[in-house]
C-alpha positions in Angstrom: 105.3 82.1 62.2 104.7 79.1 63.5 106.2 77.9 66.9 106.3 74.7 68.6 107.3 74.9 72.4 108.9 72.3 73.9 109.4 72.2 78.3 108.2 70.8 81.4 108.6 72.6 84.7 106.8 75.9 86.5 110.5 77.9 84.9 109.0 76.9 81.7 105.4 77.7 81.9 106.3 80.9 82.7 108.0 81.6 79.1 104.8 79.8 77.2 102.3 82.2 78.6 104.8 85.0 77.6 105.0 84.2 74.2 101.2 83.6 74.0 100.8 87.2 75.8 103.1 88.2 72.8 100.4 86.7 70.3 103.4 84.4 69.1 101.2 81.6 66.8 102.0 78.2 69.1 100.7 75.4 66.9 102.2 72.6 69.1 103.3 71.6 72.6 106.0 69.0 73.6 106.2 68.0 76.9 107.1 64.8 79.4 105.0 62.0 79.6 102.2 61.9 82.6 104.2 59.8 85.8 103.2 58.3 88.8 104.4 60.7 91.6 104.0 61.0 95.4 103.5 58.3 98.1 99.8 57.1 96.8 101.8 57.0 93.2 98.7 59.0 91.2 99.5 60.0 87.8 100.6 63.3 87.8 100.6 66.1 84.9 103.9 68.3 83.8 103.7 71.9 84.9 103.6 72.4 81.4 101.1 70.0 80.0 98.4 71.8 82.9 98.7 75.1 81.5 99.1 74.1 77.8 95.6 72.0 78.7 94.1 74.8 79.9 94.6 76.6 76.7 93.5 73.8 74.6 96.7 74.0 72.8 98.0 70.9 70.8 99.9 69.1 73.3 102.4 65.9 72.4 104.0 63.8 75.6 106.3 61.5 73.2 108.3 58.9 75.4 111.0 58.1 72.5 112.0 61.3 70.5 113.0 59.4 67.7 110.0 57.7 67.2 109.1 57.8 63.7 105.3 58.4 64.5 106.4 61.1 66.5 108.6 62.8 64.2 106.1 62.2 61.2 103.5 64.3 63.2 105.7 67.3 64.2 106.3 67.7 60.5 103.1 67.8 59.7 102.6 70.9 62.0 104.6 72.9 59.6 106.2 74.8 62.7 109.0 77.5 61.5 111.1 77.5 65.1 111.4 75.7 67.8 111.8 77.2 71.8 112.9 74.6 74.2 113.1 75.5 77.9 114.0 72.9 80.6 113.0 70.2 78.7 115.0 66.6 77.7 118.0 66.4 75.4 116.7 66.6 71.8 118.4 64.5 68.9 119.4 66.4 65.8 116.6 64.6 63.6 114.1 66.8 65.8 116.2 70.3 66.6 117.7 70.3 62.9 113.9 70.1 61.5 112.2 73.4 61.7 113.9 75.9 59.1 114.4 79.1 61.3 116.3 76.6 64.0 115.8 75.3 67.4 116.5 77.8 70.3 116.8 77.5 74.0 116.8 79.7 77.1 119.6 79.0 79.7 120.3 80.5 83.2 123.3 81.5 82.9 125.8 83.9 80.6 126.8 81.4 78.1 129.4 80.0 77.7 130.5 79.9 81.4 127.9 77.2 83.3 126.6 75.0 80.8 125.0 71.9 81.9 122.0 70.8 84.2 122.1 73.3 87.2 123.6 76.3 86.5 121.8 78.3 89.2 123.2 76.6 91.8 127.1 76.5 90.7 127.0 80.2 90.0 126.0 80.6 93.8 127.9 77.7 95.2 131.2 79.4 93.3 130.4 82.8 94.6 129.7 84.4 91.8 128.4 88.5 91.7 126.8 87.8 88.7 124.6 85.7 86.5 121.7 86.0 83.9 120.1 84.4 81.2 121.3 83.4 77.7 119.0 82.5 74.3 121.1 80.6 72.2 120.4 78.3 68.6 120.9 74.6 69.7 123.5 72.7 68.1 125.3 68.8 68.5 127.0 69.7 71.6 124.7 70.6 74.8 124.8 74.6 75.5 127.4 75.4 72.5 125.5 77.0 70.0 125.5 80.4 68.9 124.2 82.9 70.7 121.4 85.1 70.1 121.3 87.6 73.8 122.6 87.9 77.2 121.1 89.5 80.0 122.9 90.2 82.9 121.4 90.0 86.5 123.4 90.7 90.2 123.3 88.1 92.7 122.7 89.3 96.5 125.0 88.2 99.4 122.1 86.2 100.9 120.4 85.0 98.1 118.9 81.5 97.2 118.9 79.5 94.6 115.3 79.5 95.0 114.9 83.0 95.0 117.4 83.6 92.0 115.8 81.2 89.9 112.6 83.4 89.9 114.2 86.6 89.1 116.0 84.8 86.4 112.4 83.6 85.2 111.5 87.0 84.9 114.5 88.0 82.5 114.2 85.2 80.8 110.7 85.5 79.5 111.5 88.9 78.5 114.3 87.4 77.1 113.3 84.8 74.7 110.6 87.4 73.4 112.6 89.6 72.3 115.2 86.7 70.5 111.8 85.3 69.0 110.9 88.5 67.6 114.3 89.0 65.9 113.9 85.6 64.4 110.7 86.4 62.9 111.7 90.1 61.6 114.8 88.7 60.4 117.3 90.7 62.2 119.2 88.0 64.8 122.3 88.1 65.0 124.5 84.7 65.5 127.6 85.0 67.8 129.9 82.4 68.5 130.0 81.7 72.3 134.0 81.9 72.3 133.8 85.5 71.2 132.4 86.0 75.0 134.7 83.9 76.9 136.3 86.0 79.1 138.3 83.3 80.8 140.5 80.7 79.3 138.7 78.4 81.3 134.8 77.6 80.9 133.0 76.8 84.5 131.0 73.6 84.1 127.5 73.5 86.1 126.7 69.5 86.1 123.7 67.8 87.6 123.9 68.0 91.5 123.3 64.5 93.4 122.3 64.1 97.5 125.5 62.5 97.9 127.6 66.0 97.1 125.1 68.0 99.2 126.6 67.2 102.6 128.2 70.5 103.9 131.7 70.7 104.4 132.3 72.6 107.7 136.3 72.7 107.4 135.5 75.2 104.6 135.6 79.4 105.6 132.4 80.8 106.3 131.4 82.2 103.2 132.1 79.4 100.9 129.6 77.2 103.4 127.2 80.9 103.1 127.8 79.8 99.4 127.3 76.1 99.3 124.0 76.0 101.6 122.1 78.9 100.0 123.2 77.5 96.2 121.5 74.3 97.3 118.5 76.1 98.5 115.5 74.5 98.7 116.2 72.4 96.3 118.7 69.9 96.3 119.5 70.9 100.2 122.5 71.0 102.1 122.8 68.7 104.5 124.6 67.8 107.6 124.9 65.0 110.6 124.3 66.5 114.4 125.7 64.0 117.1 124.7 64.0 120.6 127.7 64.1 123.1 126.1 62.4 126.0 124.2 59.2 124.0 125.9 59.3 120.4 122.8 59.6 118.5 122.7 61.1 115.3 120.4 63.3 113.5 120.4 64.3 110.1 119.7 68.2 109.3 118.6 70.4 105.9 119.9 73.7 106.3 117.7 76.1 104.1 118.9 79.6 105.1 121.8 81.1 106.7 124.0 84.2 107.0 127.9 84.7 107.6 128.7 86.0 111.1 131.8 88.1 112.4 132.1 85.6 115.3 135.6 83.9 115.7 135.2 80.2 116.3 136.4 79.4 119.7 135.9 75.7 119.7 135.5 73.7 116.5 133.7 70.6 117.8 131.0 72.9 119.5 127.8 74.5 118.4 126.5 77.3 120.4 123.5 79.0 120.4 121.5 81.9 121.7 117.7 82.5 122.3 117.0 82.9 119.0 120.2 82.1 116.7 122.0 79.1 116.2 125.5 79.0 114.9 127.9 75.9 113.5 131.4 76.8 113.8 133.2 77.1 110.1 136.9 77.7 109.6 137.4 81.4 111.0 134.4 82.2 111.7 130.5 80.7 112.9 127.6 80.1 110.4 124.3 81.7 111.4 121.3 79.0 110.6 118.4 80.7 109.9 116.0 78.2 108.7 116.5 74.3 108.9 114.8 70.9 109.1 115.5 68.5 111.5 114.9 64.8 110.1 111.3 63.4 109.9 110.0 67.4 111.1 108.7 69.9 109.0 111.1 72.8 107.5 111.0 75.1 110.7 113.2 78.5 112.1 116.2 78.1 114.2 114.7 79.5 117.0 111.6 76.4 116.6 114.6 74.1 116.4 116.3 75.5 119.6 113.3 75.2 121.5 113.6 71.5 121.6 117.4 70.8 121.7 120.1 71.8 124.0 122.5 72.6 121.4 125.6 72.4 124.0 125.1 68.5 123.9 125.2 68.0 120.1 128.1 68.5 117.8 128.7 68.2 113.9 129.3 64.4 113.4 132.6 63.5 110.9 
């Protein structure tokens, strides 16, 4: 069975590597075009291209997925199946091309958390479990017939980055298992409605920086979930203000823990020699890792060494 793989970031590299190790026949790799990146605007290749190039795989980098020349080249490869992981939305002329269909890996237990940021939203919403799903691509995004799902527990202080890595390991095996079933003709297609536990399907829309400002009027559990759900990217942030000088400075917050310390004064930040606390509704949030504006990412105790916290407050 001939396979074309489509993907761009590191997450997709792990899946492609697993398919190759399982001896599947990868006849082509589709990834994003090279583009300028960084301060020097040097041309940067996607993680998938770098990996595929190291194995001398056939690589295509279309700027337009509907381009006639690209479509013609796809057809000449004669693939039976397309496997898509963390790539662009495909036009029907592409996903409907291979005789055995086009499958996708999604980092949630579909039908919940359809969309661009399923890992982030599962943590932000305080879910205790999530998982990965393989499914056949159809017209509407993330709505196709399900092949396999695998669950995973979300731990109390786990960040989106940490969960991402665990889901990658789970996803590699699930994609390989799903492709094997398609190849053997044993695949079962399950409508998503059959797996819906609740009447409401929870979404996972793209997250923008403007959405990442922390609301400390919420309870400590909600704020903790918000911070870890956005770590390490796109990162929760807040603004602190010097009580004496009115100077304002932004802080990115990467790691937190709930505390059982009742809030005494909603306006005051406080700290011990090593720990930094911010008041939420009811209890304080313990900040463990942060990044002050213009500085590197650091531990809370490093930040405290250069700041008299009693002189600062959260800016409203």
